[in-house]
N, CA, C and O atoms as a Tinker XYZ file with bonds, in Angstrom:
   344  protein
     1  N     69.965000   86.334000  106.322000    73     2
     2  CA    71.284000   86.912000  106.504000    64     1     3
     3  C     71.159000   88.391000  106.606000    63     2     4     5
     4  O     70.994000   89.080000  105.599000    81     3
     5  N     71.238000   88.915000  107.860000    73     3     6
     6  CA    71.105000   90.362000  108.094000    64     5     7
     7  C     72.341000   91.144000  107.804000    63     6     8     9
     8  O     72.316000   92.368000  107.927000    81     7
     9  N     73.463000   90.497000  107.414000    73     7    10
    10  CA    74.656000   91.215000  107.175000    64     9    11
    11  C     74.648000   91.869000  105.831000    63    10    12    13
    12  O     75.551000   92.660000  105.558000    81    11
    13  N     73.737000   91.614000  105.002000    73    11    14
    14  CA    73.676000   92.210000  103.685000    64    13    15
    15  C     72.436000   93.066000  103.448000    63    14    16    17
    16  O     72.082000   93.268000  102.286000    81    15
    17  N     71.731000   93.597000  104.501000    73    15    18
    18  CA    70.632000   94.407000  104.464000    64    17    19
    19  C     71.093000   95.703000  103.834000    63    18    20    21
    20  O     72.123000   96.285000  104.172000    81    19
    21  N     70.243000   96.119000  102.881000    73    19    22
    22  CA    70.556000   97.396000  102.134000    64    21    23
    23  C     69.734000   98.576000  102.861000    63    22    24    25
    24  O     68.523000   98.498000  103.067000    81    23
    25  N     70.492000   99.624000  103.207000    73    23    26
    26  CA    69.871000  100.760000  103.849000    64    25    27
    27  C     68.989000  101.510000  102.920000    63    26    28    29
    28  O     69.251000  101.558000  101.718000    81    27
    29  N     67.924000  102.113000  103.449000    73    27    30
    30  CA    67.041000  102.915000  102.628000    64    29    31
    31  C     67.951000  103.978000  101.959000    63    30    32    33
    32  O     68.926000  104.430000  102.560000    81    31
    33  N     67.623000  104.366000  100.718000    73    31    34
    34  CA    68.412000  105.290000   99.906000    64    33    35
    35  C     68.523000  106.644000  100.650000    63    34    36    37
    36  O     69.595000  107.246000  100.708000    81    35
    37  N     67.473000  107.069000  101.173000    73    35    38
    38  CA    67.491000  108.477000  101.807000    64    37    39
    39  C     68.452000  108.424000  103.064000    63    38    40    41
    40  O     69.107000  109.421000  103.365000    81    39
    41  N     68.527000  107.328000  103.747000    73    39    42
    42  CA    69.357000  107.248000  104.913000    64    41    43
    43  C     70.856000  107.132000  104.589000    63    42    44    45
    44  O     71.704000  107.786000  105.195000    81    43
    45  N     71.140000  106.253000  103.588000    73    43    46
    46  CA    72.579000  105.977000  103.259000    64    45    47
    47  C     73.274000  107.132000  102.486000    63    46    48    49
    48  O     74.498000  107.255000  102.531000    81    47
    49  N     72.507000  107.951000  101.798000    73    47    50
    50  CA    73.137000  108.941000  100.965000    64    49    51
    51  C     72.870000  110.380000  101.401000    63    50    52    53
    52  O     73.698000  111.261000  101.170000    81    51
    53  N     71.747000  110.617000  102.013000    73    51    54
    54  CA    71.413000  112.038000  102.297000    64    53    55
    55  C     71.744000  112.403000  103.760000    63    54    56    57
    56  O     72.159000  113.530000  104.032000    81    55
    57  N     71.572000  111.502000  104.655000    73    55    58
    58  CA    71.740000  111.886000  106.042000    64    57    59
    59  C     73.148000  111.706000  106.505000    63    58    60    61
    60  O     73.785000  110.704000  106.178000    81    59
    61  N     73.671000  112.682000  107.284000    73    59    62
    62  CA    74.944000  112.696000  107.920000    64    61    63
    63  C     74.751000  111.785000  109.186000    63    62    64    65
    64  O     73.789000  111.988000  109.926000    81    63
    65  N     75.632000  110.808000  109.439000    73    63    66
    66  CA    75.553000  110.040000  110.717000    64    65    67
    67  C     75.626000  110.930000  111.910000    63    66    68    69
    68  O     76.287000  111.968000  111.927000    81    67
    69  N     74.901000  110.469000  112.930000    73    67    70
    70  CA    74.952000  111.215000  114.175000    64    69    71
    71  C     76.323000  111.148000  114.893000    63    70    72    73
    72  O     76.704000  112.015000  115.680000    81    71
    73  N     77.022000  110.060000  114.560000    73    71    74
    74  CA    78.356000  109.820000  115.190000    64    73    75
    75  C     79.141000  108.874000  114.427000    63    74    76    77
    76  O     78.579000  107.849000  114.041000    81    75
    77  N     80.394000  109.077000  114.149000    73    75    78
    78  CA    81.335000  108.064000  113.626000    64    77    79
    79  C     81.989000  107.397000  114.817000    63    78    80    81
    80  O     82.745000  108.026000  115.558000    81    79
    81  N     81.692000  106.105000  115.000000    73    79    82
    82  CA    82.152000  105.334000  116.161000    64    81    83
    83  C     83.494000  104.787000  115.898000    63    82    84    85
    84  O     84.284000  104.753000  116.842000    81    83
    85  N     83.861000  104.350000  114.730000    73    83    86
    86  CA    85.078000  103.546000  114.531000    64    85    87
    87  C     85.401000  103.741000  113.104000    63    86    88    89
    88  O     84.530000  103.662000  112.237000    81    87
    89  N     86.754000  104.018000  112.824000    73    87    90
    90  CA    87.287000  103.947000  111.454000    64    89    91
    91  C     88.708000  103.444000  111.454000    63    90    92    93
    92  O     89.497000  103.902000  112.281000    81    91
    93  N     89.080000  102.553000  110.601000    73    91    94
    94  CA    90.468000  102.112000  110.400000    64    93    95
    95  C     90.678000  101.749000  108.951000    63    94    96    97
    96  O     89.906000  100.991000  108.364000    81    95
    97  N     91.715000  102.290000  108.391000    73    95    98
    98  CA    92.074000  101.915000  107.021000    64    97    99
    99  C     93.485000  101.394000  106.952000    63    98   100   101
   100  O     94.308000  101.924000  107.698000    81    99
   101  N     93.850000  100.469000  106.187000    73    99   102
   102  CA    95.206000   99.937000  105.969000    64   101   103
   103  C     95.582000  100.566000  104.597000    63   102   104   105
   104  O     95.097000  100.187000  103.531000    81   103
   105  N     96.503000  101.572000  104.732000    73   103   106
   106  CA    96.896000  102.252000  103.434000    64   105   107
   107  C     98.441000  102.545000  103.480000    63   106   108   109
   108  O     98.883000  103.659000  103.761000    81   107
   109  N     99.205000  101.485000  103.189000    73   107   110
   110  CA   100.582000  101.642000  103.245000    64   109   111
   111  C    101.178000  102.555000  102.152000    63   110   112   113
   112  O    102.349000  102.930000  102.185000    81   111
   113  N    100.331000  102.878000  101.212000    73   111   114
   114  CA   100.763000  103.703000  100.085000    64   113   115
   115  C    100.896000  105.111000  100.398000    63   114   116   117
   116  O    101.662000  105.794000   99.719000    81   115
   117  N    100.197000  105.650000  101.408000    73   115   118
   118  CA   100.200000  107.025000  101.748000    64   117   119
   119  C     98.944000  107.783000  101.274000    63   118   120   121
   120  O     98.176000  107.232000  100.486000    81   119
   121  N     98.720000  108.977000  101.711000    73   119   122
   122  CA    97.481000  109.572000  101.537000    64   121   123
   123  C     97.253000  110.067000  100.006000    63   122   124   125
   124  O     96.146000  110.419000   99.599000    81   123
   125  N     98.314000  110.055000   99.278000    73   123   126
   126  CA    98.200000  110.435000   97.840000    64   125   127
   127  C     97.634000  109.331000   96.913000    63   126   128   129
   128  O     97.344000  109.565000   95.740000    81   127
   129  N     97.497000  108.168000   97.470000    73   127   130
   130  CA    97.082000  107.007000   96.674000    64   129   131
   131  C     95.557000  107.003000   96.640000    63   130   132   133
   132  O     94.934000  107.022000   97.702000    81   131
   133  N     94.916000  106.978000   95.437000    73   131   134
   134  CA    93.485000  106.950000   95.432000    64   133   135
   135  C     92.923000  105.666000   94.986000    63   134   136   137
   136  O     91.797000  105.605000   94.493000    81   135
   137  N     93.708000  104.603000   95.153000    73   135   138
   138  CA    93.211000  103.190000   94.880000    64   137   139
   139  C     92.375000  102.649000   96.087000    63   138   140   141
   140  O     92.338000  103.278000   97.145000    81   139
   141  N     91.769000  101.582000   95.926000    73   139   142
   142  CA    91.050000  100.907000   97.113000    64   141   143
   143  C     91.989000  100.358000   98.082000    63   142   144   145
   144  O     93.024000   99.805000   97.709000    81   143
   145  N     91.656000  100.495000   99.391000    73   143   146
   146  CA    92.487000   99.976000  100.489000    64   145   147
   147  C     91.460000   99.329000  101.530000    63   146   148   149
   148  O     90.344000   99.826000  101.683000    81   147
   149  N     91.828000   98.337000  102.154000    73   147   150
   150  CA    91.025000   97.686000  103.194000    64   149   151
   151  C     90.627000   98.702000  104.298000    63   150   152   153
   152  O     91.472000   99.482000  104.738000    81   151
   153  N     89.390000   98.700000  104.734000    73   151   154
   154  CA    88.933000   99.626000  105.782000    64   153   155
   155  C     87.773000   99.017000  106.467000    63   154   156   157
   156  O     87.130000   98.085000  105.984000    81   155
   157  N     87.532000   99.559000  107.578000    73   155   158
   158  CA    86.309000   99.238000  108.441000    64   157   159
   159  C     85.788000  100.527000  109.038000    63   158   160   161
   160  O     86.561000  101.345000  109.538000    81   159
   161  N     84.521000  100.705000  108.987000    73   159   162
   162  CA    83.870000  101.922000  109.804000    64   161   163
   163  C     82.573000  101.587000  110.282000    63   162   164   165
   164  O     81.818000  100.818000  109.688000    81   163
   165  N     82.284000  102.222000  111.468000    73   163   166
   166  CA    80.941000  102.099000  112.188000    64   165   167
   167  C     80.434000  103.532000  112.298000    63   166   168   169
   168  O     81.151000  104.424000  112.752000    81   167
   169  N     79.227000  103.733000  111.889000    73   167   170
   170  CA    78.590000  105.001000  112.031000    64   169   171
   171  C     77.254000  104.760000  112.734000    63   170   172   173
   172  O     76.622000  103.721000  112.546000    81   171
   173  N     76.831000  105.740000  113.551000    73   171   174
   174  CA    75.542000  105.634000  114.328000    64   173   175
   175  C     74.556000  106.544000  113.634000    63   174   176   177
   176  O     74.867000  107.702000  113.357000    81   175
   177  N     73.327000  106.018000  113.340000    73   175   178
   178  CA    72.199000  106.770000  112.784000    64   177   179
   179  C     71.055000  106.506000  113.875000    63   178   180   181
   180  O     70.397000  105.466000  113.863000    81   179
   181  N     70.880000  107.458000  114.759000    73   179   182
   182  CA    69.887000  107.286000  115.783000    64   181   183
   183  C     70.264000  106.073000  116.689000    63   182   184   185
   184  O     71.310000  106.049000  117.338000    81   183
   185  N     69.388000  105.115000  116.690000    73   183   186
   186  CA    69.556000  103.838000  117.548000    64   185   187
   187  C     70.267000  102.756000  116.706000    63   186   188   189
   188  O     70.598000  101.688000  117.223000    81   187
   189  N     70.487000  103.019000  115.484000    73   187   190
   190  CA    71.060000  102.007000  114.509000    64   189   191
   191  C     72.564000  102.208000  114.213000    63   190   192   193
   192  O     73.030000  103.340000  114.082000    81   191
   193  N     73.270000  101.159000  114.115000    73   191   194
   194  CA    74.673000  101.275000  113.733000    64   193   195
   195  C     74.905000  100.658000  112.348000    63   194   196   197
   196  O     74.485000   99.530000  112.088000    81   195
   197  N     75.579000  101.406000  111.462000    73   195   198
   198  CA    75.818000  100.909000  110.078000    64   197   199
   199  C     77.319000  100.663000  110.048000    63   198   200   201
   200  O     78.112000  101.575000  110.280000    81   199
   201  N     77.681000   99.493000  109.776000    73   199   202
   202  CA    79.089000   99.109000  109.529000    64   201   203
   203  C     79.352000   98.777000  108.077000    63   202   204   205
   204  O     78.515000   98.182000  107.398000    81   203
   205  N     80.438000   99.138000  107.644000    73   203   206
   206  CA    80.817000   98.585000  106.239000    64   205   207
   207  C     82.373000   98.742000  106.106000    63   206   208   209
   208  O     83.104000   99.378000  106.865000    81   207
   209  N     82.717000   98.065000  105.038000    73   207   210
   210  CA    84.216000   98.041000  104.837000    64   209   211
   211  C     84.548000   97.073000  103.667000    63   210   212   213
   212  O     83.735000   96.543000  102.910000    81   211
   213  N     85.932000   96.945000  103.667000    73   211   214
   214  CA    86.476000   96.001000  102.757000    64   213   215
   215  C     87.445000   95.068000  103.573000    63   214   216   217
   216  O     88.387000   95.578000  104.180000    81   215
   217  N     87.248000   93.815000  103.598000    73   215   218
   218  CA    88.105000   92.869000  104.362000    64   217   219
   219  C     89.611000   93.029000  104.158000    63   218   220   221
   220  O     90.061000   93.232000  103.031000    81   219
   221  N     90.373000   92.942000  105.206000    73   219   222
   222  CA    91.883000   93.052000  105.093000    64   221   223
   223  C     92.399000   91.910000  104.189000    63   222   224   225
   224  O     93.393000   92.057000  103.478000    81   223
   225  N     91.715000   90.817000  104.244000    73   223   226
   226  CA    92.071000   89.663000  103.353000    64   225   227
   227  C     92.058000   89.941000  101.841000    63   226   228   229
   228  O     92.734000   89.250000  101.079000    81   227
   229  N     91.307000   90.925000  101.420000    73   227   230
   230  CA    91.159000   91.253000  100.007000    64   229   231
   231  C     92.532000   91.826000   99.498000    63   230   232   233
   232  O     92.803000   91.715000   98.302000    81   231
   233  N     93.345000   92.393000  100.303000    73   231   234
   234  CA    94.647000   92.996000   99.915000    64   233   235
   235  C     94.487000   94.429000   99.463000    63   234   236   237
   236  O     93.378000   94.949000   99.341000    81   235
   237  N     95.603000   95.040000   99.223000    73   235   238
   238  CA    95.752000   96.465000   98.800000    64   237   239
   239  C     95.255000   96.517000   97.273000    63   238   240   241
   240  O     95.544000   95.667000   96.431000    81   239
   241  N     94.499000   97.598000   97.065000    73   239   242
   242  CA    94.104000   97.884000   95.647000    64   241   243
   243  C     93.093000   96.930000   95.073000    63   242   244   245
   244  O     92.913000   96.860000   93.857000    81   243
   245  N     92.424000   96.189000   95.948000    73   243   246
   246  CA    91.480000   95.215000   95.538000    64   245   247
   247  C     90.042000   95.854000   95.626000    63   246   248   249
   248  O     89.811000   96.778000   96.406000    81   247
   249  N     89.158000   95.360000   94.856000    73   247   250
   250  CA    87.737000   95.804000   95.024000    64   249   251
   251  C     86.847000   94.641000   95.373000    63   250   252   253
   252  O     85.637000   94.638000   95.145000    81   251
   253  N     87.540000   93.606000   95.964000    73   251   254
   254  CA    86.819000   92.404000   96.415000    64   253   255
   255  C     86.476000   92.462000   97.929000    63   254   256   257
   256  O     86.904000   93.361000   98.652000    81   255
   257  N     85.685000   91.458000   98.365000    73   255   258
   258  CA    85.435000   91.256000   99.767000    64   257   259
   259  C     84.813000   92.420000  100.500000    63   258   260   261
   260  O     85.190000   92.659000  101.647000    81   259
   261  N     83.912000   93.140000   99.937000    73   259   262
   262  CA    83.259000   94.265000  100.529000    64   261   263
   263  C     82.076000   93.700000  101.510000    63   262   264   265
   264  O     81.387000   92.751000  101.134000    81   263
   265  N     81.889000   94.261000  102.656000    73   263   266
   266  CA    80.969000   93.844000  103.601000    64   265   267
   267  C     80.198000   94.939000  104.207000    63   266   268   269
   268  O     80.641000   96.087000  104.183000    81   267
   269  N     79.013000   94.634000  104.776000    73   267   270
   270  CA    78.298000   95.662000  105.507000    64   269   271
   271  C     77.289000   94.925000  106.561000    63   270   272   273
   272  O     76.908000   93.764000  106.411000    81   271
   273  N     76.938000   95.711000  107.574000    73   271   274
   274  CA    76.102000   95.153000  108.566000    64   273   275
   275  C     75.284000   96.376000  109.174000    63   274   276   277
   276  O     75.836000   97.449000  109.416000    81   275
   277  N     74.037000   96.162000  109.386000    73   275   278
   278  CA    73.069000   97.091000  109.929000    64   277   279
   279  C     72.443000   96.533000  111.193000    63   278   280   281
   280  O     71.655000   95.590000  111.127000    81   279
   281  N     72.794000   97.120000  112.385000    73   279   282
   282  CA    72.328000   96.461000  113.625000    64   281   283
   283  C     72.074000   97.557000  114.694000    63   282   284   285
   284  O     72.542000   98.690000  114.576000    81   283
   285  N     71.314000   97.167000  115.737000    73   283   286
   286  CA    71.034000   98.094000  116.802000    64   285   287
   287  C     72.062000   97.728000  117.934000    63   286   288   289
   288  O     72.059000   98.415000  118.955000    81   287
   289  N     72.906000   96.722000  117.810000    73   287   290
   290  CA    73.863000   96.239000  118.918000    64   289   291
   291  C     75.259000   96.918000  118.581000    63   290   292   293
   292  O     75.958000   96.591000  117.622000    81   291
   293  N     75.546000   97.839000  119.439000    73   291   294
   294  CA    76.772000   98.633000  119.297000    64   293   295
   295  C     77.968000   97.723000  119.403000    63   294   296   297
   296  O     78.882000   97.807000  118.582000    81   295
   297  N     77.986000   96.818000  120.434000    73   295   298
   298  CA    79.181000   95.901000  120.619000    64   297   299
   299  C     79.325000   95.034000  119.353000    63   298   300   301
   300  O     80.442000   94.896000  118.856000    81   299
   301  N     78.312000   94.481000  118.846000    73   299   302
   302  CA    78.366000   93.640000  117.655000    64   301   303
   303  C     78.967000   94.323000  116.467000    63   302   304   305
   304  O     79.794000   93.798000  115.721000    81   303
   305  N     78.461000   95.604000  116.344000    73   303   306
   306  CA    78.980000   96.522000  115.346000    64   305   307
   307  C     80.582000   96.642000  115.406000    63   306   308   309
   308  O     81.314000   96.413000  114.442000    81   307
   309  N     80.985000   97.007000  116.592000    73   307   310
   310  CA    82.507000   97.239000  116.768000    64   309   311
   311  C     83.230000   95.962000  116.638000    63   310   312   313
   312  O     84.274000   95.965000  115.985000    81   311
   313  N     82.801000   94.854000  117.184000    73   311   314
   314  CA    83.449000   93.536000  116.978000    64   313   315
   315  C     83.491000   93.174000  115.551000    63   314   316   317
   316  O     84.515000   92.650000  115.112000    81   315
   317  N     82.490000   93.399000  114.789000    73   315   318
   318  CA    82.474000   92.980000  113.375000    64   317   319
   319  C     83.530000   93.754000  112.590000    63   318   320   321
   320  O     84.358000   93.191000  111.874000    81   319
   321  N     83.450000   95.158000  112.775000    73   319   322
   322  CA    84.346000   96.011000  112.116000    64   321   323
   323  C     85.769000   95.664000  112.406000    63   322   324   325
   324  O     86.579000   95.544000  111.486000    81   323
   325  N     86.115000   95.492000  113.728000    73   323   326
   326  CA    87.494000   95.088000  114.036000    64   325   327
   327  C     87.876000   93.776000  113.470000    63   326   328   329
   328  O     88.997000   93.639000  112.980000    81   327
   329  N     87.030000   92.807000  113.500000    73   327   330
   330  CA    87.378000   91.454000  113.049000    64   329   331
   331  C     87.694000   91.496000  111.568000    63   330   332   333
   332  O     88.540000   90.719000  111.125000    81   331
   333  N     87.054000   92.376000  110.752000    73   331   334
   334  CA    87.282000   92.428000  109.286000    64   333   335
   335  C     88.611000   93.115000  108.965000    63   334   336   337
   336  O     89.175000   92.904000  107.891000    81   335
   337  N     89.125000   93.962000  109.923000    73   335   338
   338  CA    90.320000   94.750000  109.499000    64   337   339
   339  C     91.637000   94.247000  110.273000    63   338   340   341
   340  O     92.756000   94.638000  109.940000    81   339
   341  N     91.429000   93.387000  111.285000    73   339   342
   342  CA    92.636000   92.921000  112.046000    64   341   343
   343  C     93.022000   91.509000  111.531000    63   342   344
   344  O     93.990000   90.919000  112.012000    81   343
């Protein structure tokens, strides 16, 4: 199951992504709320795409249903991110 591959520590915490491809958050509370909200994002690191988020089905202020995907396929990365948030 490649959907749960853990990124190398130096890549996931120290490097700034080359490009943010996609980001969407469901936050009906407003920008002052610091609780968890469902989100999806795709970032590009060289030829790799790192997707992560929290599934919309988890609900507002939940810490459940987190997901991630590390792939070289841009279309798969975008489809996965959009599927988790819509």
